Phi, psi and omega in degrees: 000142176294133181284158178298321181300319179299318181292321177300324180291307198266337190236310200275348182302304181277337175298327179296327177296320179298326180291313181290327175300315181300316180293317181295316180297317180297316181292330185297338177294340184254008180300128176075007183269356175076013183238092183297315184296320180294319180296315180296317181299318180298316180294318180299311181302315183292319181292318180298315179300317180294319179296323183286356175268353186267148187272068175211171175252092187258147175234129177281115178257340172230116185215205184273054182086190181266172190308318184280356183251346186216128181286340184225144173054046177279163178299127181096351180291143177266134177224164181108155186267005183230052179297127177084348182236328184273174177302141181272122187235135171268141186231130169246133185210154168218097184303330176216093178276098185117057179294317179294319177304313181297314181300328182258005181059039177271181184274158168076023171282137186223153161258125193229144182206140171224143177228154177208170172298159182308128181087002184275343182243136179298129176278077188280136175292160182277073178230182176279157176223133171281128189235148178213126185213145170224162180278187181290162174100355179263151177297147181301135179086012182293333177247151184205117181295342177283350179259164182284161174306319179299315181295321180291318178297317180296324179292318179294318179298317179297320180294329178274345183077033180231175176277153176305329180291347178271355184274137175253126182245137177260130183220138172294135181279089182224149177303328181294347182259011182303315182292320178299313181298318179297319179295318180294318179294331175296334176277349184085012181296152164277138181236124173261106179273130179244142184285335184188180173077060184280352169295311177298324180297317179292315181298333181300336180292343182273351186249110181303333182295336179283341184066007180278129182264325189210145175248135180221153171118176184257147177200190183296138176297321177302318178294331176296319178294318178298315179296320179297323178300319179294316180294327175303328184278326188244355179100160182127178179231144181215139170228141179219144177226127182293142180243131184239127184266343183198176182293329178300317180290325176293322177294324178296321178295318180298323179301325182263015172087014178276115184260317180266103186287346182254008185296140172262122182263138173254186184307313187283343172286326185272325183212106184241166181072201178283132184228140172242132177239134178224145177212144173236135180290135172263310172242160180300142180202188182290334183265316188216153170285151180276177179293134177243125180257123179239180187301315187250355183200171175238132178250144180227158173230130184225164171227141175226133186231151178226129187292317189291336180249344185071014182284136173235121179246132174259126189238119174257125182247140172241114185254097186278140178291327179224137178305134178089351179283158181269145180273000000 
């Protein structure tokens, strides 16, 4: 049998871009239309169809909720055209990361996907995760979820040789983060508040052009796995701890094999082995330009990364309505 690593090498790197492109283009029809569910449904349908054209035996380990909550691409769903015969691949996906963003035509909506060999991605329950991330170039252990936001900012500042007030922190703009924001502002930090899209927020720490030094705060655990997959490819540090609001969520974690409810996960706990991460912009953002619809074609911008080689490819696509037409 062809090994998963061979397939990750030879086939799936650019195929993943085609999958995220399909989801982004489908969702882009609903930008600014105020209908989150319709936009998400369009992206899900397109991504599922694209995945089912690929010659592998894929399992969705991070998806659109569990079977009873999502009609498509639920956790545990099988995808791919070679069930039982092709390489076994684990898939983490968010066909539309930023449904509200898309509905309101805001920035940083993405179609996102990560794949690994079987067992390479944490099968995270659909709960919240406390997250902490920095980009490459820092000494190992510079961030620690067991420490306070103040201690983490001071550690990052010391590693950079600057004052804590020179640090820029990215935080999701949510009421649950009021105390975190107040503590950071007490340090004099700059805070970049984002309305949604914490996958893009975490990845932003890897790009000096964003000026973001550190990501803090809680968001979806599935998005944490996706962000960790990206950081595995380009460098950086990430820590995540699952957050449980009730017994139902604790039971959901047990169902997916989570035994230590207080465990702090690092990059290699969330995404190990060879990993491919791909994203296509739906709306313009810090990472990617969004889908542009013109008279004769649709243009897209994507990024695809691979952990084992550290390769990052930026892909601009022109999808012409008719062969030979101008974009």
